[in-house]
TORPA-4810 file (N, C-alpha, C, O; in nm, 3 decimals):
<nodes>
NODE_1_-0.772_-1.961_0.105_-0.768_-2.053_-0.012_-0.837_-2.183_0.026_-0.815_-2.237_0.134_M
NODE_2_-0.923_-2.232_-0.067_-0.987_-2.362_-0.047_-0.913_-2.463_-0.130_-0.934_-2.468_-0.252_S
NODE_3_-0.829_-2.543_-0.073_-0.747_-2.639_-0.147_-0.787_-2.783_-0.107_-0.790_-2.818_0.011_A
NODE_4_-0.818_-2.867_-0.210_-0.868_-3.002_-0.180_-0.784_-3.103_-0.258_-0.751_-3.085_-0.375_Y
NODE_5_-0.752_-3.213_-0.186_-0.685_-3.327_-0.248_-0.800_-3.410_-0.307_-0.885_-3.458_-0.232_E
NODE_6_-0.803_-3.426_-0.432_-0.910_-3.504_-0.497_-1.009_-3.414_-0.572_-0.971_-3.309_-0.623_G
NODE_7_-1.136_-3.456_-0.579_-1.234_-3.388_-0.658_-1.329_-3.303_-0.578_-1.351_-3.332_-0.460_H
NODE_8_-1.388_-3.198_-0.636_-1.490_-3.114_-0.570_-1.620_-3.137_-0.650_-1.622_-3.112_-0.770_I
NODE_9_-1.726_-3.182_-0.588_-1.852_-3.195_-0.653_-1.956_-3.107_-0.582_-1.971_-3.119_-0.460_E
NODE_10_-2.026_-3.021_-0.650_-2.122_-2.928_-0.598_-2.263_-2.975_-0.639_-2.292_-2.999_-0.756_I
NODE_11_-2.349_-2.986_-0.537_-2.485_-3.035_-0.552_-2.558_-2.941_-0.650_-2.525_-2.823_-0.659_E
NODE_12_-2.654_-2.992_-0.723_-2.737_-2.920_-0.816_-2.843_-2.831_-0.749_-2.881_-2.851_-0.634_G
NODE_13_-2.889_-2.733_-0.826_-2.997_-2.646_-0.785_-2.957_-2.540_-0.683_-3.046_-2.481_-0.622_G
NODE_14_-2.835_-2.514_-0.663_-2.793_-2.416_-0.562_-2.771_-2.276_-0.619_-2.732_-2.186_-0.545_L
NODE_15_-2.795_-2.255_-0.745_-2.760_-2.123_-0.804_-2.613_-2.121_-0.817_-2.554_-2.220_-0.861_G
NODE_16_-2.546_-2.007_-0.779_-2.400_-2.011_-0.786_-2.342_-2.029_-0.646_-2.394_-1.976_-0.548_Y
NODE_17_-2.235_-2.104_-0.641_-2.170_-2.132_-0.518_-2.042_-2.049_-0.507_-1.955_-2.059_-0.594_V
NODE_18_-2.028_-1.967_-0.403_-1.917_-1.874_-0.389_-1.812_-1.932_-0.300_-1.840_-1.997_-0.200_R
NODE_19_-1.683_-1.906_-0.342_-1.567_-1.938_-0.261_-1.494_-1.805_-0.242_-1.464_-1.735_-0.339_F
NODE_20_-1.466_-1.769_-0.114_-1.414_-1.637_-0.082_-1.281_-1.611_-0.149_-1.261_-1.502_-0.202_A
NODE_21_-1.188_-1.706_-0.148_-1.056_-1.685_-0.203_-1.039_-1.765_-0.331_-1.122_-1.765_-0.422_G
NODE_22_-0.922_-1.834_-0.332_-0.884_-1.922_-0.448_-0.938_-2.064_-0.422_-0.927_-2.116_-0.311_R
NODE_23_-0.996_-2.123_-0.525_-1.048_-2.258_-0.524_-0.948_-2.347_-0.596_-0.910_-2.318_-0.710_L
NODE_24_-0.906_-2.456_-0.533_-0.808_-2.544_-0.590_-0.837_-2.689_-0.557_-0.869_-2.721_-0.442_S
NODE_25_-0.827_-2.778_-0.657_-0.844_-2.919_-0.640_-0.744_-2.997_-0.722_-0.713_-2.957_-0.834_A
NODE_26_-0.695_-3.103_-0.670_-0.600_-3.186_-0.751_-0.672_-3.262_-0.856_-0.609_-3.301_-0.955_T
NODE_27_-0.801_-3.286_-0.842_-0.878_-3.362_-0.945_-0.967_-3.260_-1.018_-0.925_-3.149_-1.050_G
NODE_28_-1.092_-3.304_-1.043_-1.182_-3.219_-1.124_-1.277_-3.137_-1.026_-1.290_-3.169_-0.908_Y
NODE_29_-1.337_-3.034_-1.081_-1.441_-2.956_-1.010_-1.566_-2.970_-1.094_-1.565_-2.942_-1.214_I
NODE_30_-1.673_-3.012_-1.031_-1.799_-3.044_-1.103_-1.917_-2.983_-1.032_-1.938_-3.014_-0.914_F
NODE_31_-1.996_-2.899_-1.094_-2.119_-2.842_-1.036_-2.236_-2.897_-1.112_-2.249_-2.878_-1.233_A
NODE_32_-2.324_-2.969_-1.038_-2.439_-3.032_-1.102_-2.537_-2.929_-1.160_-2.521_-2.808_-1.140_E
NODE_33_-2.640_-2.979_-1.232_-2.740_-2.889_-1.290_-2.796_-2.788_-1.198_-2.837_-2.822_-1.087_A
NODE_34_-2.799_-2.666_-1.239_-2.859_-2.558_-1.160_-2.758_-2.489_-1.067_-2.798_-2.408_-0.983_G
NODE_35_-2.631_-2.520_-1.080_-2.527_-2.460_-0.996_-2.416_-2.405_-1.077_-2.378_-2.467_-1.177_S
NODE_36_-2.360_-2.291_-1.040_-2.241_-2.229_-1.102_-2.136_-2.214_-0.998_-2.160_-2.237_-0.880_G
NODE_37_-2.016_-2.176_-1.042_-1.898_-2.165_-0.955_-1.851_-2.020_-0.961_-1.832_-1.965_-1.069_I
NODE_38_-1.830_-1.958_-0.841_-1.777_-1.827_-0.831_-1.667_-1.825_-0.724_-1.693_-1.861_-0.609_E
NODE_39_-1.547_-1.784_-0.758_-1.436_-1.774_-0.661_-1.382_-1.633_-0.664_-1.358_-1.577_-0.772_A
NODE_40_-1.361_-1.575_-0.548_-1.318_-1.435_-0.532_-1.184_-1.413_-0.603_-1.157_-1.303_-0.651_G
NODE_41_-1.098_-1.519_-0.610_-0.969_-1.504_-0.670_-0.957_-1.597_-0.792_-1.022_-1.575_-0.894_E
NODE_42_-0.877_-1.697_-0.779_-0.854_-1.787_-0.893_-0.922_-1.922_-0.875_-0.970_-1.953_-0.766_G
NODE_43_-0.927_-2.005_-0.984_-0.972_-2.142_-0.975_-0.867_-2.233_-1.047_-0.822_-2.205_-1.157_I
NODE_44_-0.833_-2.336_-0.980_-0.735_-2.427_-1.038_-0.783_-2.572_-1.014_-0.817_-2.610_-0.903_K
NODE_45_-0.785_-2.647_-1.120_-0.825_-2.788_-1.115_-0.725_-2.875_-1.181_-0.673_-2.839_-1.287_A
NODE_46_-0.692_-2.991_-1.122_-0.595_-3.086_-1.173_-0.636_-3.141_-1.308_-0.551_-3.165_-1.394_G
NODE_47_-0.769_-3.163_-1.329_-0.812_-3.218_-1.453_-0.905_-3.125_-1.524_-0.859_-3.055_-1.615_S
NODE_48_-1.038_-3.116_-1.489_-1.126_-3.030_-1.567_-1.230_-2.966_-1.479_-1.241_-2.998_-1.361_G
NODE_49_-1.308_-2.872_-1.537_-1.418_-2.805_-1.468_-1.541_-2.819_-1.553_-1.539_-2.797_-1.674_I
NODE_50_-1.654_-2.857_-1.485_-1.784_-2.860_-1.554_-1.886_-2.794_-1.462_-1.898_-2.830_-1.345_E
NODE_51_-1.960_-2.696_-1.516_-2.064_-2.632_-1.434_-2.194_-2.621_-1.511_-2.195_-2.585_-1.629_A
NODE_52_-2.303_-2.652_-1.445_-2.434_-2.642_-1.505_-2.463_-2.497_-1.551_-2.534_-2.475_-1.649_G
NODE_53_-2.408_-2.400_-1.478_-2.422_-2.261_-1.512_-2.286_-2.198_-1.535_-2.196_-2.265_-1.587_L
NODE_54_-2.267_-2.076_-1.500_-2.143_-2.002_-1.533_-2.030_-2.033_-1.437_-2.050_-2.095_-1.332_F
NODE_55_-1.910_-1.988_-1.474_-1.791_-1.993_-1.392_-1.729_-1.858_-1.381_-1.707_-1.795_-1.484_I
NODE_56_-1.699_-1.807_-1.263_-1.647_-1.673_-1.247_-1.534_-1.669_-1.144_-1.548_-1.721_-1.033_T
NODE_57_-1.425_-1.606_-1.181_-1.321_-1.576_-1.085_-1.247_-1.449_-1.123_-1.236_-1.420_-1.242_C
NODE_58_-1.197_-1.376_-1.031_-1.137_-1.246_-1.057_-0.997_-1.255_-1.108_-0.952_-1.167_-1.181_K
NODE_59_-0.922_-1.363_-1.071_-0.785_-1.381_-1.109_-0.770_-1.488_-1.214_-0.848_-1.494_-1.309_L
NODE_60_-0.669_-1.574_-1.197_-0.634_-1.672_-1.299_-0.724_-1.795_-1.290_-0.765_-1.835_-1.181_A
NODE_61_-0.753_-1.857_-1.406_-0.819_-1.981_-1.424_-0.722_-2.081_-1.485_-0.668_-2.058_-1.593_L
NODE_62_-0.699_-2.195_-1.414_-0.600_-2.288_-1.468_-0.649_-2.430_-1.453_-0.666_-2.478_-1.341_S
NODE_63_-0.672_-2.500_-1.568_-0.718_-2.635_-1.567_-0.629_-2.716_-1.657_-0.587_-2.666_-1.761_I
NODE_64_-0.599_-2.839_-1.621_-0.509_-2.920_-1.698_-0.574_-2.964_-1.830_-0.505_-2.978_-1.930_S
NODE_65_-0.707_-2.985_-1.831_-0.770_-3.037_-1.952_-0.873_-2.939_-2.006_-0.837_-2.838_-2.067_Y
NODE_66_-1.005_-2.967_-1.983_-1.110_-2.892_-2.050_-1.209_-2.827_-1.958_-1.226_-2.871_-1.844_R
NODE_67_-1.276_-2.722_-2.006_-1.374_-2.646_-1.930_-1.507_-2.646_-2.000_-1.514_-2.623_-2.121_I
NODE_68_-1.613_-2.671_-1.924_-1.750_-2.671_-1.976_-1.837_-2.580_-1.880_-1.844_-2.608_-1.760_F
NODE_69_-1.897_-2.479_-1.932_-1.986_-2.390_-1.855_-2.122_-2.374_-1.928_-2.128_-2.364_-2.050_A
NODE_70_-2.225_-2.372_-1.850_-2.359_-2.358_-1.906_-2.410_-2.487_-1.970_-2.484_-2.485_-2.069_G
NODE_71_-2.369_-2.596_-1.912_-2.410_-2.727_-1.967_-2.558_-2.746_-1.943_-2.616_-2.829_-2.013_V
NODE_72_-2.623_-2.678_-1.853_-2.770_-2.673_-1.824_-2.852_-2.770_-1.904_-2.930_-2.728_-1.989_A
NODE_73_-2.838_-2.899_-1.879_-2.912_-3.003_-1.951_-3.066_-3.000_-1.921_-3.145_-3.060_-1.994_V
NODE_74_-3.106_-2.929_-1.814_-3.245_-2.922_-1.772_-3.320_-2.810_-1.847_-3.441_-2.794_-1.831_W
NODE_75_-3.245_-2.732_-1.929_-3.304_-2.621_-2.004_-3.296_-2.652_-2.155_-3.208_-2.726_-2.198_K
NODE_76_-3.384_-2.596_-2.231_-3.377_-2.612_-2.381_-3.253_-2.540_-2.434_-3.178_-2.596_-2.514_K
NODE_77_-3.230_-2.416_-2.392_-3.116_-2.337_-2.436_-3.066_-2.243_-2.321_-3.137_-2.151_-2.281_E
NODE_78_-2.947_-2.267_-2.271_-2.897_-2.170_-2.167_-2.872_-2.030_-2.230_-2.842_-2.019_-2.349_P
NODE_79_-2.885_-1.929_-2.150_-2.857_-1.790_-2.193_-2.708_-1.771_-2.209_-2.630_-1.853_-2.160_T
NODE_80_-2.667_-1.667_-2.277_-2.525_-1.633_-2.292_-2.461_-1.614_-2.151_-2.351_-1.665_-2.128_E
NODE_81_-2.528_-1.542_-2.057_-2.476_-1.527_-1.925_-2.448_-1.660_-1.852_-2.348_-1.675_-1.782_D
NODE_82_-2.539_-1.754_-1.871_-2.529_-1.886_-1.810_-2.413_-1.967_-1.868_-2.364_-2.061_-1.805_E
NODE_83_-2.370_-1.930_-1.986_-2.259_-2.005_-2.058_-2.125_-1.933_-2.043_-2.024_-1.980_-2.097_K
NODE_84_-2.120_-1.819_-1.969_-1.999_-1.743_-1.963_-1.899_-1.788_-1.859_-1.933_-1.818_-1.745_T
NODE_85_-1.773_-1.791_-1.902_-1.662_-1.823_-1.818_-1.582_-1.688_-1.805_-1.512_-1.646_-1.897_I
NODE_86_-1.598_-1.624_-1.686_-1.535_-1.495_-1.666_-1.413_-1.517_-1.571_-1.424_-1.577_-1.464_T
NODE_87_-1.299_-1.466_-1.616_-1.178_-1.477_-1.534_-1.081_-1.361_-1.570_-1.092_-1.297_-1.674_C
NODE_88_-0.988_-1.339_-1.477_-0.887_-1.241_-1.510_-0.803_-1.283_-1.634_-0.775_-1.204_-1.725_G
NODE_89_-0.767_-1.410_-1.631_-0.686_-1.463_-1.742_-0.697_-1.621_-1.741_-0.686_-1.683_-1.635_K
NODE_90_-0.718_-1.678_-1.851_-0.710_-1.821_-1.867_-0.566_-1.860_-1.887_-0.509_-1.838_-1.993_L
NODE_91_-0.508_-1.920_-1.782_-0.362_-1.953_-1.782_-0.341_-2.089_-1.851_-0.242_-2.109_-1.922_E
NODE_92_-0.433_-2.178_-1.829_-0.416_-2.318_-1.880_-0.548_-2.385_-1.894_-0.634_-2.369_-1.806_K
NODE_93_-0.569_-2.458_-1.999_-0.696_-2.528_-2.019_-0.759_-2.488_-2.154_-0.715_-2.394_-2.220_G
NODE_94_-0.863_-2.564_-2.192_-0.932_-2.537_-2.318_-1.083_-2.526_-2.288_-1.140_-2.612_-2.221_K
NODE_95_-1.142_-2.427_-2.336_-1.290_-2.405_-2.326_-1.359_-2.491_-2.438_-1.350_-2.461_-2.557_V
NODE_96_-1.427_-2.597_-2.392_-1.497_-2.685_-2.489_-1.637_-2.638_-2.509_-1.691_-2.646_-2.619_E
NODE_97_-1.697_-2.587_-2.402_-1.834_-2.533_-2.416_-1.844_-2.411_-2.323_-1.804_-2.414_-2.206_Y
NODE_98_-1.900_-2.304_-2.379_-1.912_-2.176_-2.306_-1.842_-2.067_-2.376_-1.777_-2.090_-2.477_G
NODE_99_-1.853_-1.948_-2.325_-1.800_-1.829_-2.383_-1.695_-1.769_-2.285_-1.729_-1.734_-2.172_T
NODE_100_-1.568_-1.759_-2.327_-1.465_-1.708_-2.240_-1.460_-1.558_-2.243_-1.457_-1.497_-2.350_L
NODE_101_-1.458_-1.499_-2.127_-1.448_-1.350_-2.110_-1.333_-1.322_-2.014_-1.347_-1.339_-1.893_K
NODE_102_-1.219_-1.280_-2.066_-1.101_-1.245_-1.983_-1.107_-1.098_-1.953_-1.110_-1.016_-2.045_E
NODE_103_-1.110_-1.061_-1.821_-1.123_-0.926_-1.778_-0.988_-0.857_-1.744_-0.984_-0.737_-1.718_I
NODE_104_-0.883_-0.932_-1.746_-0.749_-0.884_-1.715_-0.715_-0.897_-1.568_-0.801_-0.883_-1.481_G
NODE_105_-0.592_-0.922_-1.545_-0.542_-0.932_-1.406_-0.520_-0.792_-1.352_-0.493_-0.699_-1.429_L
NODE_106_-0.532_-0.773_-1.215_-0.514_-0.642_-1.159_-0.378_-0.573_-1.191_-0.373_-0.453_-1.219_P
NODE_107_-0.268_-0.655_-1.187_-0.136_-0.596_-1.213_-0.124_-0.556_-1.359_-0.060_-0.455_-1.388_D
NODE_108_-0.183_-0.631_-1.457_-0.182_-0.593_-1.592_-0.260_-0.469_-1.618_-0.217_-0.389_-1.701_E
NODE_109_-0.375_-0.445_-1.552_-0.455_-0.326_-1.567_-0.372_-0.204_-1.522_-0.371_-0.102_-1.589_E
NODE_110_-0.304_-0.217_-1.407_-0.227_-0.103_-1.361_-0.113_-0.067_-1.453_-0.086_0.051_-1.476_A
NODE_111_-0.043_-0.169_-1.508_0.060_-0.147_-1.605_0.011_-0.079_-1.729_0.072_0.016_-1.777_K
NODE_112_-0.102_-0.128_-1.781_-0.154_-0.073_-1.908_-0.201_0.077_-1.884_-0.178_0.163_-1.969_N
NODE_113_-0.262_0.102_-1.774_-0.310_0.239_-1.749_-0.199_0.337_-1.725_-0.213_0.455_-1.754_E
NODE_114_-0.087_0.287_-1.671_0.020_0.381_-1.635_0.144_0.377_-1.723_0.243_0.444_-1.693_C
NODE_115_0.141_0.300_-1.831_0.265_0.287_-1.919_0.314_0.420_-1.969_0.434_0.447_-1.963_E
NODE_116_0.226_0.503_-2.018_0.273_0.625_-2.079_0.274_0.745_-1.988_0.282_0.858_-2.035_D
NODE_117_0.266_0.723_-1.859_0.261_0.833_-1.762_0.398_0.871_-1.715_0.485_0.787_-1.693_S
NODE_118_0.415_1.002_-1.700_0.542_1.053_-1.646_0.540_1.048_-1.495_0.644_1.036_-1.430_A
NODE_119_0.421_1.058_-1.440_0.408_1.050_-1.291_0.309_0.941_-1.250_0.190_0.944_-1.284_E
NODE_120_0.363_0.842_-1.175_0.276_0.734_-1.126_0.279_0.740_-0.975_0.387_0.755_-0.918_I
NODE_121_0.166_0.731_-0.909_0.154_0.730_-0.769_0.110_0.591_-0.722_0.018_0.535_-0.781_I
NODE_122_0.171_0.535_-0.618_0.130_0.408_-0.571_0.072_0.424_-0.429_0.140_0.478_-0.341_E
NODE_123_-0.048_0.379_-0.408_-0.115_0.382_-0.278_-0.174_0.244_-0.250_-0.248_0.189_-0.332_L
NODE_124_-0.140_0.189_-0.133_-0.186_0.063_-0.086_-0.164_-0.050_-0.195_-0.249_-0.136_-0.214_N
NODE_125_-0.054_-0.045_-0.259_-0.020_-0.151_-0.357_-0.080_-0.132_-0.492_-0.054_-0.213_-0.581_G
NODE_126_-0.160_-0.028_-0.514_-0.220_0.000_-0.644_-0.153_0.122_-0.707_-0.118_0.217_-0.636_K
NODE_127_-0.134_0.120_-0.842_-0.075_0.231_-0.910_-0.181_0.319_-0.974_-0.277_0.270_-1.032_K
NODE_128_-0.162_0.454_-0.962_-0.253_0.549_-1.021_-0.175_0.649_-1.111_-0.060_0.684_-1.083_Y
NODE_129_-0.238_0.690_-1.214_-0.176_0.784_-1.308_-0.233_0.922_-1.276_-0.353_0.941_-1.259_K
NODE_130_-0.138_1.020_-1.270_-0.177_1.154_-1.249_-0.237_1.215_-1.373_-0.180_1.211_-1.482_R
NODE_131_-0.352_1.270_-1.353_-0.422_1.341_-1.469_-0.434_1.489_-1.438_-0.485_1.527_-1.332_I
NODE_132_-0.385_1.572_-1.529_-0.389_1.719_-1.508_-0.509_1.775_-1.579_-0.533_1.896_-1.575_D
</nodes>
């Protein structure tokens, strides 16, 4: 987990910046023009997130205030992909600019897939439904 007291500012023109696990800051997270944010797990900011390009995390996204993705002021019009905020679930915060795409949390997917099953098998912490 990358946890910071204060703010995180990412230099511009880097493409997307990856964080292996969860990214967390007590202040804001800001990516300058030409940079996006990608975290392997969740992203949490005490105030807000602003990215010149997209924002991606596999788990929860939690921001106290507002989220801006695809702000790309150096372009006439950012593409839909550049404006996309992809996360397992938006737990807290408001998308002011960008398109939210919630892909579901891993536990929720397992529950949904296995709800109606008479036989559920669990391997390495993941649940599987028997199909005959």
